[in-house]
N, C-alpha and C positions, 0 to 999 in steps of 0.2 A: 925636586922638580915636579915629580908626579903629583905630590900633595898640593903644590902651588897651582898646578894646572887644574886639578879637581876643584879647589876652592874658587878659582877664577871662573870656572864654568858654572858653579852653583850661584855665584854672585851675579853673573850675566843673566842666568835664567830668572833669578829674582828681580833683577833690575829692569827686565822687559815689562813688568807689571801686567803682563797678559800672556796667554798661551800662544806659542808660535805654531803655524805662521799667522801673521796679523792681516786683517782686511785693510785695504788701502782706501783712501789716503791715511797715512800715519802722521800724527802731529806730535812733536816732541814737547810735551808739557813740562812744567817746572819740576814735577815729581819724578820725571824720567831723566833729568840732566844732573850730572854729578861733577863736582869740582874738587881737585886736589892740587897742591903746589908741585911744580916741576923741580928738577934739580937746580935750575937757575933760580927758581923762587925760594928754595931752601937756602941757597947761598946768599941770596938777597936778604933774607930774614936774618941769617947769621951775621952778615955785615952790619945790618941795622943794630943788632944787639951789641956788637963790639963798639960801634959808634956811640950808642947810648951809654954804655959803661964808661967810655972815655969822657963823654960830656959831663956825666955825673961826677967822675973822679976829679976832673979839672974845673968843674963848675963853669962850663962854657954855655952861655945863653944861646949863642948862634949855633952851637953844636946841637942843643936840644931842638931848636927850630928846624935845623936841617933834617934831623932824625924824624921828627913828626911830619915834615913835608913829604919825605920819601915814603914813610909808612902810609900816609894818606894816598899817595900815588899807587902804592901796591894794593890798597883796598879798592880803589876805583878800578884798577885793572881786573880784579876779581869780578866785579859787577859787569864790566864790558865783555869779558870772556864768556861769562855765563849767558848774557843776553845775545851773544853771537850765535848761540845754538838753540836757545829756547824759542818755541813757536815755529820752528822749521817744519814744513810739510813735505812728506815723501810719498811719491806715487810711482807706479811701475810703468816702464816703457816696453820696448820690444827686446826679445832675446832670439836672435836668428838661429835656426838649427845648425848644428855642426856635426862633423864626423868624430867618432871616438878617436882619442889621441890628440885632438885639437883643443884650442882654448875657446871656451864658451864666454860670450860677452853679454852681461846683463846691464840693461840701461835703466837707471833710476832717474826720476824727474823730481827736482828739488825746487821748492818755492818758499820765499819768505816775504813778510810784509815790509821788511827793511833790507838795507844792504848787508850782506854777510860776506866775510872775508876769510880766506884760508881755511875752508872746511875740508878736512881730510876724511876720506871714506876708505875702509879696507875690510877684507874678508879674512877669516882665520885660515891661514895656509894658502891664500889666494892673492889676487892683485889688489892694488890700491890706486887712488887718484886724489888729487887736491884741486878744488874748484873755488871760484868766487861767484857769488850770486848777486846780481843787481837788484835794486829795490823794485818789487812788484813783478819781477821777471821769473821765468822758469828755466832752470839750467839742467842739462843732462849730464849725469855722471855714469861712466861706463866702467864696470868692474869685470876683470877676467878671472876665470876659474877653469882649471884643467878638467876636461871631460874624459875620464878614464874608461867609462863603460857606456854602452848604448842604453837607450831608454830616456826617461824623464830625469833631468838633473835639477834638483831644487836649489834655489838660492839660499845659502846658509845665512846665519846671523851677520848683520852688517854693523860695524862699529863706526860711529861718527865722532870726530874729536876736533878740537881747535885750541890753539894757544894764543890766538890773536887777542890783544894787540902787542903785548910786551913779552910774551913767552914766560911769564912768571907762574902762571897757573894753567892747568890742563882741564878743560871742560869736555865731557864725553857723554855719549848716550848709545843705546843699542836699538836696533830695529830689525824685524824679521818679516819683511813683506812676502806675501804669497806670490811667488814667481817661479816659473820653471822654464827650462830650455830643453828642447828635444835633441837627443844625441843619436845620430844615425850609426849603423854598424860601420866599422872601418873597412873600406874597400880592400879586397885581397890584392896584394902586390903582384902575385902571379896566379892567375885564374885560368881554368880551361877556356877554350874559345866559346863564343856564343853558340848555344845549341840550335842547329839548323837541320831540319829533316823534311821530308816530303809530306804533303797532306796537311790538313788543318790541325790534326793532333800533334804533328811534329813541329808546327810553328808557322808555315806559310800557306796562304791561300792562293789559288790560281787566279790569274787576271781574267777579267771579263773584257775581251778584246772588242766585242761588238758594240760597246757603249762608251768608247773613249772619245773625248773632245778635248782639243788643246785649250788649256786654261791659263797659260803664262809661263814665265821663266822664274827660276829661283837659283840660289847658289848651289853649286855641286857638292854632294856629300860622297864620301868614299863608298858607301853602300849602294849608291844609285847604279842601276844597270847601264852599261855603255850605250845601249840603243836609245836611251832617253837623253843623252847628252846633246846639247844644241851645237852640232858640229859646224853648221854654217856660221853661227855667231862666233864660234871659237876660231874660225879661220880669219875673221875680221878683227879679233881682239888684239890689243897691243901686248907686248911682252910684259909679263908679270901680272896681268889681269886674271882673275879666277875664272874657271869654267862655269858654264850655266847649264842647268838641267831643265828639260821640258816638264811641265805639270799638266796632267790630264784629269778632266772631270769625268766621273762615272766609272772609273776603274777602281776595283777593290785593291787597297794597298796591301803590301806584304805585311803579314802579321806574324810576330815572333812570340812564342810562349816561353817564358822563363819559369821553369818548373823546379820545385823543391826536389823532386825525384831525379832530376838531371844532374844534381850535384853529387860528388863522391859519397856513397852511402856509409862508408866507414869513417867519414870526417866528423868532427865535433860540431855541435849546433852552431857555435859562434863562427866556426870556419865556413860552414855552409851559408850562413847569413852574409858573411864577408864576400863570398863568391857571388851570391845573388846581387849584392850591392854593386859589385864591379860590373856584372852583366847589365844591370839597370842603367848605370852611368854610360857604358859603352853603347847600349842601344839608343839612349837619348843623344849621345854625341854623333851617332851615325844617321840620325833622322829617321829611325825606324818606328814602326807601330808595334807595340808589344803589350802582352798581358803577363800577369804574375800569378802563379799558383803556389800557395802555401798549404800545409796540412789542414789548417783551420779556416782559411779564407782564400778567395779568388778575386783578383782585381781584373775586370774586363779589359780588353785591349784598348789602348789609347796612346796618346803622344803629347808632347809639349811639357812645359815646366810644371803645370798643375798635376799632371799624371806622374811625372817624375817624383814630385814631393809626396804624393799619395803612396807610391810604391816604397819609397825610402821610409816613410812613417810606419807603414805596415811591417817592414823589416825591423825597425827600431823597437817596436812594441810587441814583437813576436814573443810568445811564451811557449816553451816546449811542453 
């Protein structure tokens, strides 16, 4: 089994016809597409040979005609199966970031000049999918791969194959597009509470009460102070409606610093990154403004989805 896997890997490396990863778009030329009979094709060939021997033995003219007709059908099937894959163009789509332990999904965009049917794509040890491509259209194929570790996850070699239309032969090719997915650290299941202390260094700035102007209402967050809740609006709300919080312009927001040194010093690097990932998610869920301090980088305070993604990316690419 090990020898067979080694030989298959060497063949796949040679069959790529180029060094991986490949620049996109990738076009499957004739030199990159290979054809071999399937088990059904071998059985079909064996049946034709038996029929031919019987026709020769009994001198059956109609038997010869039937054998040659079925043999011609098999040869035409080889051509159509080969053409179902040749000329297919492959481009890269999006690969949304995921957390370690989840499934990363790589989107590939396939385009053909004609209609393509039953194109199967799969990864070694990963997911697979089967798609049809309309003439002149672009079809997205999504392949899943387990993200075991944080950092950049490269898309491995993709195998494309088809047995359309009769299943007698298998046509296949390999592609290795340059594509990566960002894997965030897995958030800690049980992390210490968010570090909150007095003063700017500890994480919160004092409010400037002399320059506060009412700016509107927004949905209430658990971290909002009770004095900012719109109690008059709450008294008029119907049962089940959420609370509202007053927004003020000119007041400095509470700023929370998520510091590497605030994590347990005796914990492993990956554990500390997991704790920081949990803190970042909790701060974003509570609508806080936070900054991130790592040994080699500091992200200034901010909020929103873009700041959340920037912090998680810094944690994913952290090198001790």
